[in-house]
N, C-alpha and C positions, 0 to 999 in steps of 0.2 A: 503303548507307551504307558507304564505303571503310572499309579495314581503318586502322588508325594514329589512329584518333582519340582524342584523352583524352576522358575522360567524367568526369560528377561524381563518380562513384566514386570515379574515380582522384584528384581534387583532396582529397575526404574522408580517403581514405587516405594521400595524402602529407602531408597538415597534419597528421593524427595521428601518423604516423610514417613518413619517405621509404623506409624498408627495405620497408616493404609493397608500396609501387609498385616496387621493383627485383624481388621474389621473385614478384610475378604478371606483370609486363610483361617481365621480361627470363628470369627464371630457368623460368618457366610454372609456377609450384608454385602448388596450390589452398588455399584457406586453410581451415583446420579451422575448423569450427563451433562458436562457443561459445555458451553460456548466454545470454549478451547478446545475441547475433545473433537468437538463436531469439525469444528475447524481444519484440526488435524488428521481426520479421515479423510477430508475431502483433498486433500493435496496430491497432485500429480507427481507421484514420487520416481517416473521416469523421466522427470525434467533433472534429474540429477545426472544420469546417463549421459546427456546431452553434454555437462560440463567434464565429466569422467572419463570418457572415451578420449579425446582429444589431449587432454592435460595427462592421464595416465597411462593409457593405451594397455590395457589388461588384455591377457590373451582371450579371456571367456569372462562371461559373465552369468551369474547364477541368480534367478529373482525368489524370493522367499525361501531358500532353502530350509527344511527343516535339521537342525543340529540337536544333538543332545551325547550325554556323558552318562553310562551306568555308572562310573566309580564316583562320582559327584552326585549323581540323581540329580541333574539340570538338563533343562532341554531352553530352545529359543530358537526364533525365527528373527534374523536380521533382513532389512529391506533386498540387501545384494550381497554376494559374496564375488569379490571381484579374484581372478585366479590369473596369476603371473607365474613365469617358469621359475619353479621352485618355492613358490612360497602365496598364500593367501590372503585376502585381507577382507573383514568385513565393513559393509558401509550402510549405515541407518540415515534416512533422510527424516527430519525436523523441520514443523514450520512455526520457528516462535525466532525472535528478534536478539535472542543471547544466547551464546553456550552456556550449557548447564551440565553441574556435575553428575546427574544423574543421567543424562544422554551419554556421558563418557564412560560410567563405569558400566552401563548395560553395553556400548561396544568391548569393553575388556571382558565382558561376561562370554560374549560370543568367541574370541580371543582365546579364552581358557577351555571353552567345548573344542574349538579346533583344534589345538595343543593337544588335548587329552584323545583326540582321533588322530593323532600322528602327522597333522599339518602342521605347516609352520607360519604363524600368524607374526609378521614383523611390525605391525600397526594396526590399528581401528580407525576408518574413517566415519567424520560426520558431516552430513553436506543439509545446510540451513538454507530451505529455499525463499525465506522472505530476506535474508540477506545476501544471497547467491555465493555462497562462501563454503568451500570445502575446507575441513580441518582435519589433521592428521594429527594423532596420537600414537608415539611410539607406544608397542608392548613390551614391557621389561620385567624381570623377576620381581620388580618393585609392585607393578601394578597385579602381576600376578598373585603376591601375596596377599595385596589389598582386597583383590576380587573373595579368596579364600576367607577372609576374615570376616567380610560381609554376608557369606554363604553361614558361618556359623552363626551370626547375629539373627540371620533371618530365620535359620532352624530353630534358634531359641524361642522366637516369637511364634512360629508355627506350632512348637509343641505347647503353646498357651501361655506364654510369658509376654504380659500387658507392658509393651514400653512406656516409659515417661518420657514425655516431649517437650523440647522449648525450639519453638521456631519464629522466623520471623512473621508478624502478621500477613503479609503479603501472600505468604504460601498458604494460608487459610482462605484467602479472600475468595478464591475459584475451586476450592477444594470439591470435590464430590462427595465427602463424607461431611462436611462442615455439619449438617443436620445433625448428626449422632455425635459427633466429636465436641462438641460446643465448648471448644478450649476458651480458657480465662485468658481475657487480653489485660495486659499490664503495656502500656506504651507502645512500643513497636514490636513485642514479642508476644508470641501464643504459649500458653501452657497446657500441656492436657497430659 
């Protein structure tokens, strides 16, 4: 794979906080591993399949498929690809107690790659292990457009444009870049 591809992790990080993309891709800083990250790595992702098989009955399941689009210069590895007659669905497994926007955008990113490769992604799925909950998100032209807009914003950052960020302080509390970012805290908001 050529260098310079935007990955699913880039999309997830950008959606959580654009400065993460800047610190990783421009400044080449490494993220400090947090307790939440360690916990996420220990999750048994196959537990999602115990729920998915009887509920959705996919024809086939691919584990950790490598997906890419040369047109968009993007690549990613969802946890699973569910294959049904006539269409496919990416499935990512998360260990958190709330549904997050960055997870949703990451799944739509995988849908865009699948679409660019001639597959028909009708939706993206997220399985939340701590909630024991499978969430389906329809993939439509609006979601496709949103992912493409995010890709343009990520490319601007990768080209060296440092984003200005205003985030809830809660996002900074367990961030692996807080030691370099050092946001200004005003009430419940962080500015960097």
